[in-house]
Phi, psi and omega in degrees: 000344176300319180300320180296316180294323178296328177294324175296316178298327178301325181301317182276322187279325186242307185299315181260353180055041180283161182237139175243133175249113185256124179254099183211145175311129188299321179294319178294321179299313184287322192259341186235324186296116182080004184243009179211161170292127182210149174254121183252127178251134188216161174283144181251073186261335188231155179286345182249017183300319180296325182290317180296318180291330173296326176295322176300313181293326178298322177298330179270011184056037184227027183293336177287351181275349191284129171229156183225151165273144175199163176289154189302324183294339183301326186294344180265356179289132179304140175065291185296309180295320180296322179299313179296323180295313183286346175271008176066044176286173179258119181248122188255150185267353186068023172236113192299321180301317178286318184293326179300318179292317178300314181299317182297316182293315182292320180300320178296321177300313182298321180293336180277347180294129178288333180264157182302148178230134173244114185255120180268128178233129175252097185295344177292335175084343180201161184287141181296134166220161179297323180295315178293328181297320180300313180291324180295318180295320178298316180295316180300319179295321182289335182253005181057045178256163178303139179257126183251148177268324187242006182226168173260156175305132187270157174257120187265346187296322179298320179294310184288334177285332181283318190308311183298335184271350183238350191303324184283341185245327183278134185276338188197169165249132174256126174263112186243129176239123183246134179213149173236154176301119183295344180261003181264197178299137180298130180279080181233165176298323180297320178299317178295317179296329177278358176083015179283129182283132178244156171238111180261141179246124188233112175264129182230126176240127181263131176242113176305143184301330180295340180267359181265128183301144178270333176291135185300316181294319178292325177293322177296319177294319177304314180294317178300319179297322176300320183281334171299313179293321179300320179296323178292321177299317180291319177301316178296317182294312182293338180270319188242348185086004179227139175296337198255337188304315186247359190266349186063020173265136182300131183291139178235131177294142184285148168260116186270130179248119176236179181294141181228138175276116181251138180245155180248128177279115181253011182286000000 
């Protein structure tokens, strides 16, 4: 299934000649990204977010490490869903009693893998749209939850159910924020298939697992706080073209990822 995922990465890296700008501490990028067991939480704003992040991992020679959370119906989608299924992703029923067991079993499997695993989790649970945002804001107000402008209210149970089962083996949590210029080419699969070049901006912050709360309520707050900051990063980007201008997050120079010719040593 690594070959199939690499073919998706080919769409962005070669077919469309797209560029990714990754904003991450250089030491963390060199020493940890793709080199440890990690749980990555990200915004679900685009239909190709998983593909773009797979390209980032491909650059680190770690595309085979990628696993994803998804709704159960995803595994039946032709090609894309089948790829995630055969890559041993976590497929949830949206019933916590059932999902807790699924998460526990899969997390144990991942912890047994001798090679690094990067598990992508989108706590929003569904892709952002303006229509969904209206309902999300209403719900957040009724539950006294953080109100987001560019994100949907997150579901924390999947995150808090995962943590106890991975804490001893996973080295970190990655907070990933992905954005494209809203006035540029639409970041869709069709755009990539048509060969339109995109420029994706990816902010990645690494949190060592020892710094992540073990108490479920505190862990839920930790995740909500990440998304409060993520919303500020997106507001800054969509307003100024930079994650950092308005977010009060320290600026990091981008690491640019373009297509690379890779060779395999068969000697």
